[in-house]
C-alpha positions in Angstrom: 13.0 8.4 -12.3 10.8 11.3 -11.8 7.7 10.8 -9.7 5.3 13.6 -10.6 4.4 12.4 -13.9 2.9 8.8 -12.7 0.7 11.5 -9.7 -0.5 13.2 -13.4 -1.4 10.0 -14.7 -3.8 9.3 -11.9 -5.2 12.5 -11.8 -6.0 12.6 -15.9 -7.1 8.7 -15.8 -9.0 9.2 -12.9 -9.1 5.0 -12.1 -11.5 3.6 -10.2 -9.7 1.6 -6.8 -11.8 -1.2 -5.2 -10.8 -1.7 -1.5 -11.8 -4.6 1.2 -9.7 -2.6 3.6 -9.2 -2.1 7.5 -12.6 -0.8 9.0 -10.3 1.2 11.4 -9.1 3.2 8.5 -11.4 2.9 5.8 -12.4 6.6 5.5 -9.0 7.7 5.8 -8.3 5.4 2.8 -11.0 6.6 0.9 -10.3 10.2 0.8 -6.4 10.1 0.6 -7.7 8.2 -3.2 -9.8 11.2 -3.7 -7.6 13.5 -2.8 -5.2 11.9 -5.2 -7.5 12.4 -7.9 -8.7 8.8 -8.1 -12.2 7.5 -7.4 -12.5 4.7 -4.1 -14.6 2.3 -3.7 -15.0 0.2 -0.3 -17.0 -2.6 -1.5 -16.6 -6.0 1.0 -20.1 -8.0 0.7 -19.4 -11.3 -0.9 -22.6 -10.5 -3.0 -21.4 -7.9 -5.2 -17.1 -8.1 -5.0 -16.8 -9.6 -8.4 -19.1 -7.3 -10.1 -17.6 -4.2 -8.3 -14.1 -5.4 -9.1 -15.3 -6.0 -12.9 -15.0 -2.1 -13.3 -12.2 -1.3 -11.3 -8.4 -0.5 -12.3 -6.8 -1.7 -8.9 -7.8 -4.2 -6.1 -6.6 -3.3 -2.6 -7.0 -5.9 0.0 -5.8 -5.1 3.6 -6.5 -7.5 6.4 -6.2 -5.0 9.5 -9.4 -6.1 10.6 -9.8 -9.4 10.1 -12.5 -11.7 9.7 -13.1 -15.2 7.8 -16.2 -13.4 5.9 -13.8 -11.0 4.7 -11.1 -13.4 3.4 -13.9 -15.3 1.4 -15.0 -11.1 -0.5 -10.6 -10.8 -1.0 -10.9 -14.3 -2.9 -13.7 -13.2 -4.8 -12.5 -9.8 -6.1 -9.5 -11.1 -6.3 -9.8 -14.0 -8.8 -11.6 -11.8 -11.2 -8.7 -9.3 -10.5 -6.2 -11.7 -11.8 -8.7 -12.9 -14.8 -8.8 -9.1 -15.9 -5.4 -8.5 -15.2 -5.9 -5.7 -13.1 -3.5 -4.9 -10.3 -4.1 -6.4 -6.8 -2.7 -5.2 -3.8 -2.5 -7.2 -0.5 -1.6 -5.5 2.8 -0.6 -7.8 5.4 -1.6 -5.8 8.2 -0.6 -7.8 11.2 1.1 -10.7 10.1 3.1 -12.2 12.8 0.9 -11.0 15.7 -1.5 -14.0 15.5 -1.4 -17.3 14.0 -4.9 -16.4 12.3 -3.3 -13.7 10.5 -0.4 -15.8 9.3 -3.0 -18.7 8.2 -5.1 -16.0 6.1 -2.0 -14.2 4.8 -0.4 -17.2 3.0 -4.0 -18.9 2.1 -4.3 -15.8 0.4 -1.3 -15.6 -1.1 -1.5 -19.3 -2.1 -5.5 -19.0 -3.7 -4.8 -16.0 -5.8 -2.1 -14.0 -7.3 -0.8 -11.1 -5.3 1.0 -8.6 -7.9 2.1 -6.2 -4.7 3.0 -7.7 -1.3 3.1 -4.9 1.3 3.9 -4.5 5.3 6.2 -3.3 7.5 9.6 -5.1 8.4 8.5 -7.9 10.7 5.7 -8.6 9.1 7.0 -8.8 5.7 9.5 -11.2 7.7 7.0 -13.1 8.6 5.9 -13.7 5.7 9.1 -14.8 4.4 9.2 -17.3 6.8 10.8 -16.0 9.7 9.8 -16.7 13.3 9.2 -13.1 14.3 6.3 -11.0 16.2 4.7 -8.1 15.0 3.3 -5.9 17.9 -0.3 -5.9 17.0 0.2 -3.8 13.6 3.5 -2.2 14.9 7.0 -3.2 13.3 8.6 -5.7 16.0 12.4 -6.6 16.2 13.9 -8.2 12.9 17.6 -8.6 13.0 18.0 -9.7 9.5 18.7 -7.5 6.1 15.6 -5.1 5.0 16.6 -5.4 1.1 17.0 -9.7 1.5 13.8 -10.1 3.1 12.4 -7.7 0.2 14.2 -9.2 -2.5 13.8 -13.0 -1.1 9.6 -12.0 -1.1 9.5 -11.1 -4.5 11.2 -13.7 -6.2 9.3 -16.7 -3.9 5.5 -14.7 -4.7 6.5 -13.2 -8.6 5.6 -10.0 -7.3 6.2 -6.4 -6.4 7.3 -6.6 -2.4 7.3 -3.2 -0.7 8.2 -2.3 2.8 7.5 0.4 4.9 8.7 2.3 7.1 11.9 5.4 8.0 12.9 3.9 4.8 10.8 2.4 2.0 12.0 -0.7 0.3 10.3 -1.5 -3.2 11.4 -4.3 -5.1 10.0 -6.8 -8.1 13.5 -8.7 -7.7 15.2 -7.0 -10.6 15.2 -3.6 -9.9 14.8 -2.1 -6.3 14.1 1.7 -5.6 14.7 3.2 -2.1 12.6 6.1 -1.0 13.1 8.2 1.8 10.7 10.8 2.1 8.6 11.0 5.0 8.5 12.4 8.7 8.5 10.3 12.2 5.2 11.9 13.1 3.3 9.5 10.8 4.3 6.6 13.1 2.3 8.2 15.6 -1.4 8.8 13.4 -3.3 5.6 13.5 -3.7 4.6 9.6 -0.6 6.1 7.4 0.6 2.4 6.8 -3.1 1.7 5.9 -3.2 4.7 3.7 0.0 4.1 2.1 -1.6 0.9 0.6 -4.0 2.8 -0.9 -1.6 5.4 -2.5 0.2 2.8 -4.0 -3.3 0.8 -5.0 -3.6 4.0 -6.8 -0.7 5.0 -8.4 -0.8 1.0 -10.3 -4.2 1.6 -11.6 -3.1 4.6 -13.3 0.2 2.5 -14.6 0.0 -0.7 -14.6 2.9 -1.5 -17.1 5.3 -0.7 -14.1 4.2 -2.2 -11.0 7.4 -1.4 -9.2 8.4 2.8 -10.5 4.4 3.2 -10.0 4.3 1.9 -6.2 7.8 3.7 -5.8 6.4 7.1 -7.4 2.9 7.0 -5.2 5.4 6.7 -2.0 7.5 9.4 -2.9 4.6 11.9 -3.7 2.9 10.2 -0.1 6.1 11.1 1.6 6.7 14.7 0.4 3.1 15.6 1.2 3.6 14.5 4.5 7.1 16.5 5.0 5.1 19.5 3.7 2.4 18.6 6.2 4.8 18.8 9.2 5.9 22.2 8.6 3.0 23.6 10.2 0.9 20.4 12.1 2.7 19.6 14.9 0.1 16.9 16.6 -1.1 13.8 14.9 -5.1 14.9 14.1 -4.0 18.4 12.7 -0.8 17.0 10.9 -3.4 13.9 9.2 -5.6 16.4 7.7 -3.1 18.3 6.6 -1.4 15.4 4.5 -4.5 14.4 2.7 -5.1 18.4 1.7 -1.7 18.4 0.8 -2.1 14.9 -1.5 -4.9 17.2 -3.5 -2.7 20.5 -3.8 0.9 18.6 -4.8 3.1 20.3 -7.5 5.0 19.3 -10.0 7.6 21.9 -8.2 7.0 20.3 -5.2 7.5 16.8 -5.9 10.4 17.1 -8.1 12.1 19.4 -5.7 11.7 17.4 -2.6 11.8 13.5 -4.2 14.3 11.3 -1.9 14.4 8.5 -4.4 17.5 6.0 -4.9 17.5 3.0 -7.5 
């Protein structure tokens, strides 16, 4: 597959991507969406999420800064998204770290339909029912096969499963993509995982008919921009700013020449 046409769709369509997301990374997530050519909105209040989701092209949920009130808002918004058949992306940030995060993750999954379920390896292994621990929001040790966990979740939850890390795995149960773009410095920057979720939400908002391919293209473009940024930015904060700028200026030549995607 070629990743650039999916980015071109984002730039042409300018979809509205509704977020109920992590307060730690909320600005960066919004800026990433804006840099890609889409429109972000960060609406959390239960009093308005249904109306806001009524005009959005995708809904991005992230439990990074979790409260019971946030879960209520997420459910309200996701019901509207399900009714409108727009993609719902859930980042199970920190699943496997506390029983509250586990409980709220499963409550969301059992109450509304999640189209794309995303997390690191230990977060997703916990969602698959494994007794693993996540190191806060950083990946913990999992002695299982990455691809088996992704496929199992996809089949269990009738969704596209995305496991991010050194190698990204995306599967809808029928086809599986591997993205090897990215750079090690991303692990030293707060919020790169949350930003990846927003990238996925942006790409599926513009191409809702093929969620696995759109998510794959988004992660590929994100990884390419990161690789370019790492060439000149060696420190975490400078790297983050350069990464966001590169998402804005990505060209077809850069994406096509650098993409590392396998099916």
